[in-house]
N, C-alpha and C positions, 0 to 999 in steps of 0.2 A: 504493500500500500504506500509506504513512504517512498519507495523507489519510483513508483508510478507518479506520485506527486512531484518528485524531483524532475523526472523526465518531462512531465507536463509543464512545469515551470520553465525549463530550458526551452521547450518548444514555443511557449507563449512569448518569452522574452525575445527569442530569435525572430518570431513572426512580427512582433512590434517593431523591431529594428529594421527588418526588411521593408515593412510597410512605410516606415518613416523615411527610409532612403529613397524609395520609389516616389514618395510624395515630394521630397525635396528635389529629386531629379527633374521633375517637370519644370521647375523654375530656375534650375541651374544653367549657367552658360556652358557652351561646349568646351570641353577640356577641363571641367571642374571649376571651382571657385578660386583655385590657385593658378597663378600665371606661370609659376616655376614649380612643376610637379616634382622634380628631383629634390629641391630644397624642402618641400612639404613632406616628402617621403622620409627624408633624413630626420626631420623633427618628429614625425610619427614613430620612427624607429627608436628615438630617445624616449618618447612617452611609453611605448610598449615595453621597451627594455627595462625602464624604471619600474613599471608595474610588475613585470615578471620577477625582477630581483626582490622587490619588496614583498610580493606574494610568496616567493620562495622562502624568505625569512620567516614569514608568519606561519607557513605550512610546517616548517621545521619546529617552530615553537609549539604549535598545536600537536604535531605528531609526538614530540617529546613528552608532552603531558598525557597524550593518549596511551603511549607505551608505558609510562609510569603508572597510570591507573590500572592497566591490564596486568602488569607485573605485580602490583600491590594486591590485586584480587587473588592472583594465583598463590602468592606467598602467604597471604592470610589463610587461605584454605589449607595449604600444606601444613602450616603451624597448628591448625586445629587438630589435624591427624597426629602430629608429633606430640602435642600436649596430651592427647588421649593416651598415647604410648607411655609418656612420662608418668601419667596418673596411675598407671598399673603398679608402680613401685611404692605408692603411698598406702596408708592404712586402708583396709577394705571399705569402711564407711565413707572416708574421704574420696577414695577412688570411684566408688559408685556415684556419689554426688557429682563429682567433676565430670564424669563421662556423660551423664544426663544433661548437665548444664552446658557442656560443649556442643552437644547436639542441638540444644535450644538456641545457643548462640548462632550456629549456622543457619538454623531455620529462620531466625529473626532477620539475619542478613538477606536471605533470599526473598522472604515474603513481605518484610516490612521496609527494609532499607533500600532494596533495589528499586521498587516503584518510586520512592521519593527521589532517588538519584536520577531516574529517567526524567522526572519532572524538574530536576534542578532545585529541589526544595529540602534536601536533607539537612543542610546547614551545619550547625554545631551539635546536633542531636547525638546522643551516645547510645550504644547498645546496652540495654539494662542488664543483659546477661554477663557482660564484662564485669560489672559491679558485683553480681552474684558470685561469679567465679573467684573474684578477689576475696570476698568474705569467706568463702569456703576454704580456700587455700590458707588464709590467715589463721584459721582455727585448726589446721592440720597437725597431726601428731608427728613430731620429728625426733622421736626418742632413739631411733637407730641410725646408723651411718647411712644406710641405703635410702632411708626416708629423708634424711637431711639433704643428701645429694640430689634426690629427686625434687625436693622442695626448692633448692637453689636453681636447678635446671628449669623448673616450671616458671620461676620468676623471670629468668632470662628469656624464655620463650614468650612469656606474656609481653615483655617489652618489645620483642620483635614483632609479635602479632599486632600490637597497637601501632607500631610504625608502619606495618604493611597496610593496616586499615586506613591510616592517614593518607598513604599514597593512593589507595583506592578512592577515597572520598574527595581527594584534592581536585580531580578533574571534573567532578560532577556538575559544578556550577559554571564551568568554562573559565579559561584563564586569559583569553585575549581581551584586553581592555577596550572599552568603547572607542577610545581615540584611534586605535589601529583599524577598527571597523570603519570609522568615518573616513580615514585616509584611503582605505581600499575602495570604498564605494565612490568617493570623490574621484579617485584616479580612473576607475572604470567609467564614470560618467564623462570625464574629460576625453577619454579615448573614443567613446561613442560619439560625442559631439564633433570631435576632430574628424572622424571618418565621414560624417555627413558632408563635409566640405569637399570630399572626393566625388560627390555626385556629379555625373556627367551624362547628359542626354545622348551623347554620341556613342556611348557604350551600350551594349545589349543589356536588357533588363536582368537577365539571368546572371550576367557577370557582376552587376551592381549588387544583386541580391546575395550572391555568393561572397562578395567582398565583405559586406557588413555582417551577414548571417554567420559566417564561419568565425569571425573575430569575436562577435558577441557571444556565440556558443562557448568558445574556449574560456572567455572571461567569466561567464556565468557558472560554468562547471567548476572552475577554479575556486570561486567564492563558495559554492555549495560544498566542495571538498573541505575547505577550511572550516566551514560551519560544522560539518559532520565530525571532523577531528576534534574540534573545540567542545563538542557535546558527545563524548564517547558512549554515554548510556542512553541517549535518545533512541527510540525504536527506529530501525532501518538497517540497511546493509552495513556490515562492519561494526555494529554496535556491540559493546562488551556485555555479555550475558553471565549470569552466576553459574556457569558451567563448572568451574573449578570447585566452588563450594558445594554444589550438588554432588560432585564426584567424591569430595571429602566426606560428606555425610553418608554416602553409600559405603565407603570404606569403613567408617566408624561403626555403622550398623552391622556389617559383616564381621568385624572384629569382635563386637559385643556378643554375637551369636557364637563365634568360635571360642570365646572365653567363658561361655555360659553365664553371661551377665544379664540377669533378668530384672534388674532394678528398673522401676518405672521412670520414664522421662518426664520431668516436671513441666511440660508445656504441650500445647497442641501443635498441629502441623505448621502454623503460622508464627510460632515462637511466643505465643501468649501464655503466660504462666497459668497453670491449672491449680485449682484448690487442693 
């Protein structure tokens, strides 16, 4: 659906550009509005090159954020599995509590946090199961060497998980400031207006349509690509999905079965605490 909307938008913008060019062409003098076409082409090359360089910089910035968010989501999911393994070396009552709470943490990420990230509305909200996990581990029995070692390892993994979550959440609201968007849109508008001055009634209509239609399509697709990378969780092709966390929860469930862990999970499928 989102892909169809994007293609429709590109088609509409290109159609508007072609229609505008053909309209201007009716009133343009032969040879275009420029008396020196070579000089005008040189100026256009500077404009197009400047836009391409600036857009490339913005794409690099957006892709870096996209990759950081994706890597954060994968690292967070992996750490959930690793913390489940670490919990097996703690006292039985603590181990069972932590296993269930880790499952709830993952469920909350998938069912509650991901929709908010898709809408760019997660903000500074915390995962409540992170607090619950901290309370449980704080009361853990560390009377033996193995339990004390597992306790210290758990705290290290918690810090790593929180850092991974920060990376995941970082790109949810977009990182490209409005100033850069204004510059990009202004540059695109200048290029479009400049191309209208190449309108020439001596040229065939199809040539004039191809001239502005192809350039407008490339600029529009570039802007859409930047928007998609700047909003990595928005629905559409290439958006980041909670695949890693879903896989982590399946691994935890399989491990609990293998370990004969029948302790109830303290939440429903959406991560809401159950009485």
